[in-house]
C-alpha atoms as a printed R data frame, in Angstrom:
    type eleno elety resid chain resno       x      y       z
1   ATOM     1    CA   UNK     A     1   0.000  0.000   0.000
2   ATOM     2    CA   UNK     A     2   2.947  2.300   0.731
3   ATOM     3    CA   UNK     A     3   3.949  2.406  -2.933
4   ATOM     4    CA   UNK     A     4   0.319  2.980  -3.976
5   ATOM     5    CA   UNK     A     5   0.194  6.037  -1.699
6   ATOM     6    CA   UNK     A     6   3.319  7.446  -3.351
7   ATOM     7    CA   UNK     A     7   1.937  6.822  -6.853
8   ATOM     8    CA   UNK     A     8  -1.244  8.654  -5.802
9   ATOM     9    CA   UNK     A     9   0.502 11.410  -3.838
10  ATOM    10    CA   UNK     A    10  -1.643 14.165  -5.387
11  ATOM    11    CA   UNK     A    11  -4.835 12.465  -4.203
12  ATOM    12    CA   UNK     A    12  -3.347 11.828  -0.757
13  ATOM    13    CA   UNK     A    13  -2.280 15.480  -0.530
14  ATOM    14    CA   UNK     A    14  -5.832 16.670  -1.275
15  ATOM    15    CA   UNK     A    15  -7.389 14.218   1.191
16  ATOM    16    CA   UNK     A    16  -4.956 15.212   3.895
17  ATOM    17    CA   UNK     A    17  -5.681 18.925   3.380
18  ATOM    18    CA   UNK     A    18  -9.373 18.228   4.047
19  ATOM    19    CA   UNK     A    19  -8.549 16.058   7.038
20  ATOM    20    CA   UNK     A    20  -6.173 18.670   8.432
21  ATOM    21    CA   UNK     A    21  -8.901 21.306   8.197
22  ATOM    22    CA   UNK     A    22 -11.330 19.069  10.094
23  ATOM    23    CA   UNK     A    23  -8.755 18.337  12.791
24  ATOM    24    CA   UNK     A    24  -7.889 21.988  13.348
25  ATOM    25    CA   UNK     A    25 -11.584 22.951  13.472
26  ATOM    26    CA   UNK     A    26 -12.241 20.271  16.076
27  ATOM    27    CA   UNK     A    27  -9.416 21.506  18.339
28  ATOM    28    CA   UNK     A    28 -11.759 23.326  20.793
29  ATOM    29    CA   UNK     A    29 -13.723 20.118  21.371
30  ATOM    30    CA   UNK     A    30 -10.507 18.134  21.790
31  ATOM    31    CA   UNK     A    31  -9.249 20.705  24.268
32  ATOM    32    CA   UNK     A    32 -12.434 20.342  26.355
33  ATOM    33    CA   UNK     A    33 -12.046 16.569  26.397
34  ATOM    34    CA   UNK     A    34  -8.344 16.934  27.124
35  ATOM    35    CA   UNK     A    35  -5.454 16.358  24.744
36  ATOM    36    CA   UNK     A    36  -3.691 14.134  27.279
37  ATOM    37    CA   UNK     A    37  -6.805 11.966  27.586
38  ATOM    38    CA   UNK     A    38  -7.056 11.677  23.790
39  ATOM    39    CA   UNK     A    39  -3.380 10.943  23.139
40  ATOM    40    CA   UNK     A    40  -3.475  7.145  23.478
41  ATOM    41    CA   UNK     A    41  -6.623  6.473  21.401
42  ATOM    42    CA   UNK     A    42  -5.667  9.090  18.782
43  ATOM    43    CA   UNK     A    43  -2.165  7.640  18.442
44  ATOM    44    CA   UNK     A    44  -3.635  4.138  18.064
45  ATOM    45    CA   UNK     A    45  -6.018  5.244  15.298
46  ATOM    46    CA   UNK     A    46  -3.288  7.270  13.606
47  ATOM    47    CA   UNK     A    47  -0.886  4.308  13.757
48  ATOM    48    CA   UNK     A    48  -3.484  2.047  12.158
49  ATOM    49    CA   UNK     A    49  -4.405  4.396   9.334
50  ATOM    50    CA   UNK     A    50  -0.953  5.767   8.568
51  ATOM    51    CA   UNK     A    51   0.634  2.381   9.117
52  ATOM    52    CA   UNK     A    52  -1.608  0.881   6.455
53  ATOM    53    CA   UNK     A    53  -1.306  3.753   3.964
54  ATOM    54    CA   UNK     A    54   2.339  4.768   4.410
55  ATOM    55    CA   UNK     A    55   3.995  2.038   6.509
56  ATOM    56    CA   UNK     A    56   4.238  4.747   9.187
57  ATOM    57    CA   UNK     A    57   6.650  4.225  12.083
58  ATOM    58    CA   UNK     A    58   4.908  6.765  14.384
59  ATOM    59    CA   UNK     A    59   7.967  8.946  14.829
60  ATOM    60    CA   UNK     A    60   5.752 11.808  16.062
61  ATOM    61    CA   UNK     A    61   7.419 14.178  13.593
62  ATOM    62    CA   UNK     A    62   5.521 13.296  10.421
63  ATOM    63    CA   UNK     A    63   6.826 14.882   7.208
64  ATOM    64    CA   UNK     A    64   4.840 12.990   4.566
65  ATOM    65    CA   UNK     A    65   3.701 16.209   2.898
66  ATOM    66    CA   UNK     A    66   7.340 17.141   2.296
67  ATOM    67    CA   UNK     A    67   8.507 13.714   1.158
68  ATOM    68    CA   UNK     A    68   6.043 12.810  -1.568
69  ATOM    69    CA   UNK     A    69   3.953 10.703   0.838
70  ATOM    70    CA   UNK     A    70   6.952  8.374   1.313
71  ATOM    71    CA   UNK     A    71   7.832  7.951   4.986
72  ATOM    72    CA   UNK     A    72  11.580  8.538   5.459
73  ATOM    73    CA   UNK     A    73  11.498  6.422   8.628
74  ATOM    74    CA   UNK     A    74  11.335  3.378   6.332
75  ATOM    75    CA   UNK     A    75  14.930  4.036   5.283
76  ATOM    76    CA   UNK     A    76  17.106  1.373   6.948
77  ATOM    77    CA   UNK     A    77  19.752  4.024   7.594
78  ATOM    78    CA   UNK     A    78  17.223  6.501   9.022
79  ATOM    79    CA   UNK     A    79  18.020  9.144   6.400
80  ATOM    80    CA   UNK     A    80  15.633 12.089   6.873
81  ATOM    81    CA   UNK     A    81  17.048 14.528   4.330
82  ATOM    82    CA   UNK     A    82  17.623 12.564   1.181
83  ATOM    83    CA   UNK     A    83  19.223  9.374  -0.031
84  ATOM    84    CA   UNK     A    84  22.454  8.067   1.471
85  ATOM    85    CA   UNK     A    85  24.440  7.895  -1.751
86  ATOM    86    CA   UNK     A    86  24.197  4.117  -1.850
87  ATOM    87    CA   UNK     A    87  21.132  3.979  -4.078
88  ATOM    88    CA   UNK     A    88  21.549  1.219  -6.631
89  ATOM    89    CA   UNK     A    89  21.334  2.013 -10.361
90  ATOM    90    CA   UNK     A    90  17.835  0.440 -10.453
91  ATOM    91    CA   UNK     A    91  16.638  2.831  -7.680
92  ATOM    92    CA   UNK     A    92  16.668  0.196  -4.952
93  ATOM    93    CA   UNK     A    93  18.135  0.392  -1.471
94  ATOM    94    CA   UNK     A    94  21.798 -0.280  -0.751
95  ATOM    95    CA   UNK     A    95  20.973 -2.172   2.451
96  ATOM    96    CA   UNK     A    96  17.960 -4.146   1.176
97  ATOM    97    CA   UNK     A    97  18.480 -4.667  -2.585
98  ATOM    98    CA   UNK     A    98  14.881 -5.859  -3.115
99  ATOM    99    CA   UNK     A    99  13.403 -2.676  -1.558
100 ATOM   100    CA   UNK     A   100  12.892  0.518  -3.584
101 ATOM   101    CA   UNK     A   101  14.831  3.411  -2.050
102 ATOM   102    CA   UNK     A   102  12.495  5.459   0.142
103 ATOM   103    CA   UNK     A   103  13.988  8.677  -1.233
104 ATOM   104    CA   UNK     A   104  13.676  7.671  -4.884
105 ATOM   105    CA   UNK     A   105   9.992  7.077  -4.173
106 ATOM   106    CA   UNK     A   106   9.800 10.357  -2.240
107 ATOM   107    CA   UNK     A   107  11.115 12.229  -5.269
108 ATOM   108    CA   UNK     A   108   8.628 10.485  -7.575
109 ATOM   109    CA   UNK     A   109   5.722 11.237  -5.231
110 ATOM   110    CA   UNK     A   110   6.748 14.852  -4.718
111 ATOM   111    CA   UNK     A   111   6.634 15.472  -8.485
112 ATOM   112    CA   UNK     A   112   2.904 14.634  -8.377
113 ATOM   113    CA   UNK     A   113   2.061 17.021  -5.532
114 ATOM   114    CA   UNK     A   114   1.171 20.711  -5.662
115 ATOM   115    CA   UNK     A   115   3.468 21.244  -2.690
116 ATOM   116    CA   UNK     A   116   6.125 18.969  -4.177
117 ATOM   117    CA   UNK     A   117   8.875 21.558  -4.003
118 ATOM   118    CA   UNK     A   118   8.937 21.077  -0.231
119 ATOM   119    CA   UNK     A   119  11.138 18.010  -0.759
120 ATOM   120    CA   UNK     A   120  14.056 20.422  -1.242
121 ATOM   121    CA   UNK     A   121  13.629 21.864   2.274
122 ATOM   122    CA   UNK     A   122  16.069 20.644   4.897
123 ATOM   123    CA   UNK     A   123  14.102 18.810   7.563
124 ATOM   124    CA   UNK     A   124  14.901 19.343  11.239
125 ATOM   125    CA   UNK     A   125  16.375 16.448  13.189
126 ATOM   126    CA   UNK     A   126  13.911 13.922  14.507
127 ATOM   127    CA   UNK     A   127  12.608 14.732  17.984
128 ATOM   128    CA   UNK     A   128  12.812 11.283  19.573
129 ATOM   129    CA   UNK     A   129  10.735 12.457  22.556
130 ATOM   130    CA   UNK     A   130   7.703 12.476  20.232
131 ATOM   131    CA   UNK     A   131   8.072  8.838  19.132
132 ATOM   132    CA   UNK     A   132   4.726  7.053  19.357
133 ATOM   133    CA   UNK     A   133   2.741 10.262  19.833
134 ATOM   134    CA   UNK     A   134   0.000 11.567  17.564
135 ATOM   135    CA   UNK     A   135   1.031 14.148  14.992
136 ATOM   136    CA   UNK     A   136  -2.675 14.776  14.422
137 ATOM   137    CA   UNK     A   137  -3.223 15.861  18.025
138 ATOM   138    CA   UNK     A   138  -0.133 18.055  17.890
139 ATOM   139    CA   UNK     A   139  -1.580 19.670  14.775
140 ATOM   140    CA   UNK     A   140  -4.842 20.370  16.646
141 ATOM   141    CA   UNK     A   141  -3.027 21.682  19.742
142 ATOM   142    CA   UNK     A   142  -0.852 24.022  17.715
143 ATOM   143    CA   UNK     A   143  -3.849 25.278  15.760
144 ATOM   144    CA   UNK     A   144  -1.844 25.824  12.623
145 ATOM   145    CA   UNK     A   145  -0.589 23.887   9.658
146 ATOM   146    CA   UNK     A   146   1.957 21.507  11.160
147 ATOM   147    CA   UNK     A   147   4.014 18.799   9.514
148 ATOM   148    CA   UNK     A   148   1.872 16.137   7.906
């Protein structure tokens, strides 16, 4: 499914924009319920959905909108800002020769997206304290367009 999501990155981008709008509009309700109370169930739902669609690793610092809907956490070397230099001539991974390079797929997906130029932005280091937490709830708490 992960490769399907990259091939349909434009559709995923549009769907996520609608979802993001709904999440930010529901922030007052979530605040009344309590973000801390919602964290565990929201993270579980997010892990299920994003795990299925993107093979998400729940890093808590989601950047799918900047990486062509290809999760960089699937890179065996943990490369968050582009390929390692060991990409094989066929576009596959240096570590796992049967696996397409996450960053080759990210580039392909980004070319399909309206916001595809974001792949050129340098991403901040991963905040390991957020691992396992819901990016969706963080988006609602911050009340602005956060990383997707």
